[in-house]
C-alpha positions in Angstrom: 0.0 0.1 0.0 1.2 3.3 -0.7 1.7 6.3 1.5 0.3 9.9 1.0 3.2 12.4 0.6 3.8 14.6 3.6 3.4 17.8 1.3 -0.3 17.1 1.4 -2.6 18.4 4.0 -3.4 15.4 6.6 -4.8 18.0 9.3 -6.3 20.3 6.9 -7.6 18.8 3.5 -11.3 19.2 2.8 -11.2 17.1 -0.5 -10.1 13.5 -1.0 -9.0 13.2 -4.7 -9.7 9.5 -5.5 -8.1 7.6 -8.5 -8.1 4.0 -9.5 -4.8 2.1 -8.0 -1.3 3.7 -7.9 0.9 3.7 -11.0 4.4 2.5 -11.3 5.9 5.7 -10.1 3.8 5.4 -6.7 3.3 1.6 -6.3 5.8 -0.1 -8.7 8.9 -1.9 -7.5 10.9 1.2 -8.6 8.1 3.8 -7.4 8.6 6.1 -4.6 5.8 4.4 -2.5 4.1 7.8 -2.3 1.1 9.2 -3.8 2.4 12.7 -4.8 2.3 15.2 -7.5 5.8 15.1 -7.6 6.2 11.6 -8.9 7.6 11.6 -12.4 4.6 10.4 -14.2 2.0 12.0 -16.7 -1.0 11.5 -14.2 0.9 13.2 -11.2 1.7 16.1 -13.5 -1.6 16.3 -14.8 -3.4 16.2 -11.2 -0.7 18.9 -10.1 -1.9 21.2 -13.2 -5.6 20.8 -12.3 -5.2 21.7 -8.7 -3.2 24.7 -9.6 -5.6 25.9 -12.2 -8.3 26.0 -9.9 -6.6 27.5 -7.0 -6.3 24.4 -4.9 -3.2 23.9 -2.7 -1.7 20.9 -1.2 -2.9 21.7 2.2 -6.6 21.4 0.8 -6.2 17.9 -0.9 -5.7 14.2 0.3 -4.9 11.8 -2.8 -6.2 8.2 -2.3 -6.9 5.2 -4.6 -10.0 3.1 -4.9 -7.6 0.3 -4.7 -4.7 1.2 -2.8 -2.3 -1.5 -3.7 -0.2 -1.6 -7.0 -2.0 -3.9 -9.7 -1.4 -1.8 -12.6 0.3 -4.3 -14.6 -2.4 -6.9 -14.1 -5.4 -4.7 -14.5 -4.4 -2.0 -17.1 -8.0 -1.7 -18.0 -9.8 -1.2 -15.2 -10.5 -2.8 -11.7 -12.8 -5.6 -11.2 -15.8 -5.1 -8.6 -14.0 -7.2 -6.2 -10.8 -5.4 -6.0 -12.8 -2.1 -5.5 -14.7 -4.0 -2.7 -11.6 -4.9 -1.1 -10.4 -1.4 -1.1 -13.6 -0.1 0.7 -12.3 -0.7 4.3 -9.3 1.3 3.5 -11.2 4.2 2.0 -13.2 4.3 5.3 -10.2 4.2 7.5 -8.6 7.2 5.3 -11.9 9.1 5.6 -12.1 8.6 9.4 -8.7 9.9 9.7 -9.5 12.9 7.8 -12.5 14.2 9.5 -12.6 17.7 7.5 -12.8 16.2 4.2 -16.0 17.5 2.6 -16.0 16.4 -0.9 -14.4 13.2 -2.7 -13.5 14.1 -6.3 -13.7 10.9 -8.2 -11.2 10.8 -11.2 -12.1 8.1 -13.7 -14.5 5.2 -13.8 -12.9 3.0 -11.2 -12.9 5.7 -8.5 -16.7 6.5 -9.6 -17.7 2.9 -9.1 -15.8 2.9 -5.9 -17.5 5.8 -4.2 -20.9 4.4 -5.5 -20.0 1.1 -3.8 -18.8 2.9 -0.7 -22.0 4.8 -0.5 -24.3 1.8 -1.0 -22.6 -0.1 1.8 -24.5 -0.4 4.9 -21.9 -1.2 7.1 -20.3 2.4 6.6 -23.3 4.5 7.3 -23.3 8.1 6.3 -20.7 10.5 7.7 -22.2 13.5 9.8 -23.1 16.4 7.5 -23.0 14.4 4.3 -25.7 13.9 1.7 -25.9 11.5 -1.3 -23.2 10.7 -4.2 -23.4 12.2 -7.4 -21.8 10.6 -10.4 
């Protein structure tokens, strides 16, 4: 499982940026082991550019993955539902650790499916002050 780079706002973040699974630069054998806009890959650079364009700072964001383990090579075209389900407990723990998160921004189909599965699971319940999920 990858770590969240320390330049993100663990105590101040209001947005969870959810992607599919760690790419080679975050979770691969030669990767940094960190989710970071500083990773040397296209996705990290694009996300950094998007955040900058809309005025978001690292203090406002926590990145995470629907399936937080590196399976990029074995599932390059999307994650099966059983892997998304396997990632839900980790997603719940991340949200519990970041109590100020107000929104999840789902990047891509896997992330959208993960949020829908998360919201439909009775075992998690609603977080105080939350409403429904929109895709």
